[in-house]
C-alpha positions as CSV (number, residue, x, y, z in Angstrom):
1,M,-32.1,-14.4,-8.7
2,V,-29.0,-15.2,-6.4
3,D,-26.7,-14.4,-9.3
4,A,-28.3,-11.1,-9.9
5,V,-28.0,-10.1,-6.1
6,L,-24.2,-11.2,-6.1
7,L,-23.7,-9.2,-9.3
8,V,-25.1,-6.1,-7.9
9,F,-23.1,-6.7,-4.6
10,V,-19.9,-6.9,-6.5
11,I,-20.5,-3.8,-8.6
12,V,-21.4,-1.8,-5.5
13,I,-18.4,-2.9,-3.6
14,T,-16.1,-2.4,-6.7
15,T,-17.6,1.1,-7.2
16,G,-17.2,2.0,-3.5
17,A,-13.6,0.9,-3.5
18,V,-12.7,2.8,-6.6
19,A,-14.4,6.0,-5.3
20,F,-12.7,5.6,-2.0
21,F,-9.2,5.7,-3.6
22,V,-9.9,8.2,-6.0
23,F,-11.8,10.8,-4.0
24,G,-10.8,9.7,-0.4
25,V,-7.3,8.4,0.2
26,G,-5.8,9.1,-3.3
27,F,-3.0,7.0,-4.7
28,P,0.2,7.6,-2.9
29,E,3.2,8.9,-4.8
30,P,5.9,6.3,-5.1
31,S,9.1,7.4,-3.3
32,P,12.1,7.7,-5.6
33,V,14.9,5.0,-4.8
34,S,17.3,7.9,-4.1
35,R,15.3,8.8,-1.1
36,L,15.3,5.2,0.4
37,S,17.6,4.5,3.2
38,F,18.6,1.1,4.4
39,K,19.4,0.5,8.1
40,G,20.9,-2.5,9.9
41,L,23.0,-3.8,7.0
42,D,26.0,-4.3,8.9
43,D,24.9,-5.6,12.5
44,G,25.3,-9.2,12.0
45,D,21.7,-10.4,11.7
46,D,19.6,-11.3,8.8
47,T,17.0,-8.3,9.3
48,F,17.4,-4.9,7.8
49,Y,15.1,-1.9,7.4
50,I,14.0,0.1,4.5
51,S,12.9,3.7,5.3
52,N,11.8,6.5,3.0
53,D,12.8,9.6,5.4
54,G,9.1,9.9,6.3
55,G,9.2,7.8,9.4
56,V,7.9,4.6,7.6
57,S,10.4,1.8,8.3
58,L,9.8,-1.8,6.9
59,P,11.8,-4.8,7.8
60,A,13.0,-6.8,4.9
């Protein structure tokens, strides 16, 4: 009985997650490498930032 409840729970969560991405958020288009810019390479520390010209900047 517990196995059946867990199986139904996993199916519902998986279906909901797939529907959320397909119908709601959608899959983001990958940014081409030519649009990536690297900042902070020459300032002497170990941290630099990668951005995609869209305002997203990630430390790497």
